[in-house]
C-alpha positions as a Markdown table, in Angstrom:
| # | Residue | x | y | z |
|---|---|---|---|---|
| 1 | Met | -98.4 | 47.8 | 79.9 |
| 2 | Met | -97.1 | 51.3 | 80.3 |
| 3 | Lys | -95.1 | 51.8 | 83.5 |
| 4 | Cys | -96.1 | 55.0 | 85.4 |
| 5 | Ile | -94.6 | 56.7 | 88.4 |
| 6 | Ile | -95.9 | 59.6 | 90.5 |
| 7 | Leu | -93.8 | 62.4 | 91.9 |
| 8 | Asp | -95.8 | 64.6 | 94.2 |
| 9 | Asp | -95.4 | 65.8 | 97.7 |
| 10 | Glu | -99.1 | 65.7 | 98.5 |
| 11 | Pro | -100.5 | 62.3 | 99.9 |
| 12 | Phe | -104.0 | 63.1 | 98.5 |
| 13 | Ala | -102.6 | 63.6 | 95.0 |
| 14 | His | -101.0 | 60.2 | 95.2 |
| 15 | Gln | -104.3 | 58.6 | 96.3 |
| 16 | Val | -106.2 | 60.2 | 93.4 |
| 17 | Leu | -103.6 | 59.3 | 90.7 |
| 18 | Glu | -103.3 | 55.7 | 92.1 |
| 19 | Val | -107.1 | 55.2 | 91.6 |
| 20 | Tyr | -107.1 | 56.7 | 88.2 |
| 21 | Ile | -104.1 | 54.7 | 87.0 |
| 22 | Asn | -105.4 | 51.4 | 88.4 |
| 23 | Asp | -108.8 | 52.1 | 86.7 |
| 24 | Thr | -107.2 | 52.7 | 83.3 |
| 25 | Pro | -106.4 | 49.8 | 81.0 |
| 26 | Gly | -102.8 | 49.8 | 79.7 |
| 27 | Leu | -101.4 | 51.6 | 82.7 |
| 28 | Val | -99.6 | 50.2 | 85.7 |
| 29 | Leu | -98.2 | 52.1 | 88.7 |
| 30 | Ala | -94.6 | 51.1 | 89.1 |
| 31 | Ala | -93.7 | 53.5 | 92.0 |
| 32 | Gly | -94.7 | 56.7 | 93.8 |
| 33 | Phe | -92.4 | 59.3 | 95.3 |
| 34 | Arg | -92.8 | 62.4 | 97.5 |
| 35 | Asn | -89.3 | 63.8 | 97.0 |
| 36 | Ala | -87.3 | 64.3 | 93.8 |
| 37 | Val | -84.1 | 62.7 | 95.1 |
| 38 | Glu | -85.7 | 59.3 | 95.5 |
| 39 | Ala | -87.5 | 59.6 | 92.2 |
| 40 | Tyr | -84.3 | 60.6 | 90.4 |
| 41 | Glu | -82.4 | 57.6 | 91.8 |
| 42 | Tyr | -85.2 | 55.3 | 90.8 |
| 43 | Met | -85.4 | 56.6 | 87.2 |
| 44 | Asn | -81.6 | 56.2 | 86.8 |
| 45 | Lys | -82.0 | 52.5 | 87.4 |
| 46 | Asn | -85.4 | 51.7 | 85.9 |
| 47 | Thr | -87.4 | 52.3 | 82.7 |
| 48 | Val | -90.3 | 54.7 | 83.1 |
| 49 | Asp | -92.9 | 55.2 | 80.3 |
| 50 | Leu | -95.0 | 57.9 | 81.9 |
| 51 | Leu | -94.3 | 60.4 | 84.7 |
| 52 | Phe | -97.0 | 62.2 | 86.6 |
| 53 | Leu | -95.1 | 65.2 | 88.0 |
| 54 | Asp | -96.1 | 67.9 | 90.5 |
| 55 | Ile | -94.4 | 71.3 | 90.1 |
| 56 | Glu | -94.4 | 73.1 | 93.5 |
| 57 | Met | -92.4 | 70.7 | 95.8 |
| 58 | Pro | -89.8 | 71.3 | 98.6 |
| 59 | Leu | -86.1 | 71.5 | 97.7 |
| 60 | Ile | -86.4 | 70.7 | 93.9 |
| 61 | Asn | -89.5 | 71.7 | 91.9 |
| 62 | Gly | -90.9 | 69.6 | 89.1 |
| 63 | Ile | -89.5 | 71.8 | 86.3 |
| 64 | Ser | -86.0 | 71.6 | 87.6 |
| 65 | Phe | -86.4 | 67.9 | 88.1 |
| 66 | Leu | -87.5 | 67.3 | 84.6 |
| 67 | Lys | -84.7 | 69.4 | 83.2 |
| 68 | Ala | -82.2 | 67.4 | 85.2 |
| 69 | Leu | -83.2 | 64.1 | 83.6 |
| 70 | Lys | -80.9 | 62.8 | 80.9 |
| 71 | Glu | -83.7 | 60.6 | 79.4 |
| 72 | Lys | -87.1 | 62.2 | 79.8 |
| 73 | Pro | -90.1 | 60.0 | 79.9 |
| 74 | Thr | -93.5 | 61.1 | 78.5 |
| 75 | Thr | -94.6 | 63.5 | 81.2 |
| 76 | Ile | -97.9 | 65.0 | 82.4 |
| 77 | Phe | -97.7 | 67.8 | 84.9 |
| 78 | Thr | -100.2 | 67.7 | 87.8 |
| 79 | Thr | -100.3 | 71.0 | 89.6 |
| 80 | Ala | -102.5 | 73.5 | 91.4 |
| 81 | Tyr | -100.7 | 76.4 | 89.7 |
| 82 | Lys | -101.6 | 77.8 | 86.2 |
| 83 | Gln | -98.6 | 79.9 | 85.7 |
| 84 | Tyr | -96.3 | 77.1 | 84.7 |
| 85 | Ala | -98.2 | 76.0 | 81.6 |
| 86 | Phe | -95.9 | 77.6 | 79.1 |
| 87 | Glu | -92.8 | 76.2 | 80.7 |
| 88 | Gly | -94.4 | 72.8 | 80.6 |
| 89 | Phe | -95.1 | 73.2 | 76.9 |
| 90 | Glu | -91.5 | 74.3 | 76.3 |
| 91 | Leu | -90.3 | 71.1 | 78.0 |
| 92 | Gly | -92.5 | 69.0 | 75.8 |
| 93 | Val | -94.9 | 67.6 | 78.4 |
| 94 | Ile | -98.0 | 66.2 | 76.8 |
| 95 | Asp | -100.6 | 67.7 | 79.1 |
| 96 | Tyr | -101.0 | 70.0 | 82.1 |
| 97 | Leu | -103.6 | 68.7 | 84.6 |
| 98 | Leu | -104.8 | 71.5 | 87.0 |
| 99 | Lys | -105.7 | 70.2 | 90.4 |
| 100 | Pro | -108.3 | 69.1 | 91.2 |
| 101 | Phe | -109.0 | 67.2 | 88.0 |
| 102 | Ser | -111.6 | 64.5 | 87.2 |
| 103 | Tyr | -111.1 | 61.1 | 85.8 |
| 104 | Asp | -112.5 | 62.2 | 82.5 |
| 105 | Arg | -109.9 | 65.0 | 82.3 |
| 106 | Phe | -107.2 | 62.4 | 83.3 |
| 107 | Leu | -108.4 | 60.2 | 80.4 |
| 108 | Thr | -108.1 | 63.1 | 78.0 |
| 109 | Ala | -104.5 | 63.5 | 79.0 |
| 110 | Ile | -103.8 | 59.8 | 78.5 |
| 111 | Gly | -105.5 | 60.0 | 75.1 |
| 112 | Lys | -103.0 | 62.6 | 73.9 |
| 113 | Met | -100.3 | 60.0 | 74.1 |
| 114 | Asn | -101.9 | 58.3 | 71.1 |
| 115 | Gln | -102.0 | 61.6 | 69.1 |
| 116 | Thr | -99.2 | 63.2 | 67.1 |
| 117 | Ser | -96.4 | 64.1 | 69.5 |
| 118 | Pro | -92.8 | 65.1 | 69.4 |
| 119 | Asp | -91.8 | 61.4 | 69.8 |
| 120 | Ile | -93.8 | 60.1 | 66.9 |
| 121 | Ser | -92.0 | 59.8 | 63.5 |
| 122 | Ser | -91.9 | 57.7 | 60.4 |
| 123 | Asp | -89.4 | 57.0 | 57.6 |
| 124 | Asp | -90.6 | 60.1 | 55.8 |
| 125 | Thr | -91.3 | 62.7 | 58.6 |
| 126 | Ile | -90.5 | 63.6 | 62.1 |
| 127 | Ala | -92.8 | 65.6 | 64.4 |
| 128 | Ile | -91.4 | 68.3 | 66.7 |
| 129 | Arg | -93.1 | 70.6 | 69.2 |
| 130 | Glu | -92.6 | 74.3 | 68.7 |
| 131 | Lys | -94.1 | 77.2 | 70.6 |
| 132 | Asp | -96.9 | 77.6 | 68.0 |
| 133 | Gly | -97.7 | 73.8 | 67.8 |
| 134 | Ile | -96.4 | 70.7 | 66.2 |
| 135 | Ser | -94.4 | 70.8 | 63.0 |
| 136 | Asn | -93.8 | 67.8 | 60.7 |
| 137 | Ile | -90.3 | 67.9 | 59.1 |
| 138 | Leu | -89.5 | 65.9 | 56.0 |
| 139 | Gln | -86.6 | 63.7 | 57.1 |
| 140 | Ser | -85.0 | 63.9 | 53.6 |
| 141 | Ser | -84.8 | 67.7 | 53.9 |
| 142 | Ile | -82.7 | 67.6 | 57.1 |
| 143 | Leu | -79.0 | 68.4 | 56.5 |
| 144 | Tyr | -77.8 | 67.9 | 60.1 |
| 145 | Ile | -78.8 | 68.1 | 63.7 |
| 146 | Glu | -76.6 | 69.8 | 66.4 |
| 147 | Gly | -76.7 | 69.2 | 70.1 |
| 148 | Leu | -76.9 | 72.3 | 72.2 |
| 149 | Lys | -76.9 | 71.0 | 75.8 |
| 150 | Asp | -80.7 | 70.6 | 76.6 |
| 151 | Tyr | -81.7 | 71.6 | 73.1 |
| 152 | Ile | -81.1 | 70.5 | 69.5 |
| 153 | Arg | -80.8 | 72.6 | 66.3 |
| 154 | Ile | -82.3 | 70.9 | 63.3 |
| 155 | Val | -81.1 | 72.4 | 60.1 |
| 156 | Thr | -83.0 | 71.7 | 56.9 |
| 157 | Glu | -82.8 | 73.0 | 53.3 |
| 158 | Glu | -85.5 | 75.6 | 54.1 |
| 159 | Arg | -85.0 | 76.7 | 57.7 |
| 160 | Glu | -83.7 | 75.9 | 61.2 |
| 161 | Tyr | -85.6 | 74.5 | 64.3 |
| 162 | Val | -84.4 | 74.8 | 67.9 |
| 163 | Val | -86.3 | 72.5 | 70.2 |
| 164 | Tyr | -86.0 | 71.0 | 73.6 |
| 165 | His | -84.7 | 67.4 | 73.0 |
| 166 | Thr | -81.6 | 65.3 | 73.2 |
| 167 | Leu | -79.4 | 64.0 | 70.3 |
| 168 | Lys | -79.8 | 60.5 | 71.5 |
| 169 | Gly | -83.6 | 60.8 | 71.7 |
| 170 | Ile | -84.0 | 62.4 | 68.3 |
| 171 | Leu | -81.6 | 59.8 | 66.7 |
| 172 | Ser | -83.9 | 57.0 | 67.7 |
| 173 | Lys | -86.7 | 58.6 | 65.8 |
| 174 | Leu | -84.8 | 59.1 | 62.5 |
| 175 | Asn | -84.5 | 56.7 | 59.6 |
| 176 | Ala | -81.3 | 54.7 | 60.5 |
| 177 | Asn | -80.5 | 54.1 | 56.9 |
| 178 | Asn | -80.0 | 57.8 | 56.3 |
| 179 | Phe | -78.8 | 59.3 | 59.6 |
| 180 | Phe | -75.8 | 58.7 | 61.7 |
| 181 | Gln | -74.1 | 60.4 | 64.6 |
| 182 | Cys | -70.5 | 61.3 | 63.6 |
| 183 | His | -69.7 | 63.3 | 66.7 |
| 184 | Arg | -71.1 | 63.8 | 70.2 |
| 185 | Ser | -72.6 | 67.1 | 69.0 |
| 186 | Phe | -73.7 | 66.2 | 65.4 |
| 187 | Ile | -76.1 | 63.9 | 63.5 |
| 188 | Leu | -75.7 | 64.0 | 59.7 |
| 189 | Asn | -77.9 | 63.0 | 56.9 |
| 190 | Lys | -75.6 | 60.7 | 55.0 |
| 191 | Thr | -77.2 | 61.5 | 51.6 |
| 192 | Phe | -75.8 | 65.1 | 51.8 |
| 193 | Ile | -72.2 | 63.9 | 52.4 |
| 194 | Val | -69.9 | 64.5 | 49.3 |
| 195 | Arg | -66.5 | 63.5 | 50.6 |
| 196 | Ile | -64.5 | 62.7 | 53.7 |
| 197 | Asn | -61.0 | 64.3 | 54.2 |
| 198 | Gln | -59.3 | 62.4 | 57.0 |
| 199 | Asp | -61.4 | 63.3 | 60.1 |
| 200 | Ile | -63.5 | 66.0 | 58.4 |
| 201 | Ile | -66.8 | 65.4 | 56.6 |
| 202 | Ile | -67.7 | 67.8 | 53.8 |
| 203 | Cys | -71.3 | 68.1 | 52.8 |
| 204 | Arg | -73.1 | 69.3 | 49.7 |
| 205 | Asp | -73.4 | 72.9 | 50.9 |
| 206 | Gln | -69.7 | 72.9 | 51.7 |
| 207 | Ser | -70.4 | 72.8 | 55.5 |
| 208 | Thr | -67.8 | 70.7 | 57.4 |
| 209 | Phe | -68.2 | 68.4 | 60.4 |
| 210 | Pro | -65.6 | 66.6 | 62.6 |
| 211 | Ile | -65.6 | 62.8 | 63.0 |
| 212 | Gly | -65.4 | 62.0 | 66.7 |
| 213 | Ser | -62.8 | 59.2 | 67.4 |
| 214 | Ser | -65.4 | 57.1 | 69.3 |
| 215 | Phe | -67.8 | 57.3 | 66.4 |
| 216 | Lys | -65.4 | 56.9 | 63.5 |
| 217 | Lys | -65.3 | 53.2 | 62.9 |
| 218 | Lys | -69.0 | 52.7 | 63.1 |
| 219 | Phe | -69.7 | 55.7 | 61.0 |
| 220 | Leu | -67.3 | 54.6 | 58.2 |
| 221 | Asp | -68.8 | 51.1 | 58.4 |
| 222 | Ser | -72.3 | 52.5 | 57.9 |
| 223 | Leu | -71.1 | 54.5 | 54.9 |
| 224 | Asn | -69.5 | 51.4 | 53.3 |
| 225 | Lys | -72.7 | 49.4 | 53.7 |
| 226 | Ala | -74.8 | 52.2 | 52.2 |
| 227 | Gly | -72.4 | 52.4 | 49.3 |
| 228 | Gly | -72.8 | 48.8 | 48.4 |
């Protein structure tokens, strides 16, 4: 079952979503909140699979709330305002339900969770969401990934991608045999490493990366295993 929560300051919106969630196989309503502070505290202590999030709310709006989350669940915006659609897309939400919405429209949004999304990957490719749509990146072409606060920069042999994601989140989607985090800001493709000089990693294109002290032992152990 997929655990859902609702964050919306309107009682009627809660009533509608509760009915829709209860009528949908595979979904279970774990909690509902009318203010962002309570929702934030709950999400820091509990696993949430799907968040139904309003945008225009007192004190903290939905966009600011989503940006503040360290681990962002799959999110569907539920709002009466059209103008935030692009920001929602930038944040990687899977759909944008404009109030009032029907149960059929709700099911369409849920159905998108089973389609290609930024969180779906395989041993060969990883899908990321860009402004123009979803791009599938061949994992073997990725040289490294750099963390840039709320964004990451994926550098491949052909081009770079800057997308809204976390290093921790993207690492969980990559082939663990080939990728490893060597520093709080970097994930490397181990197949591109040519040598290690003390605490500096040198890659095939002569780019260099530091080895963070908290990552060093695990990183070197993984290289030893890969080597035989």
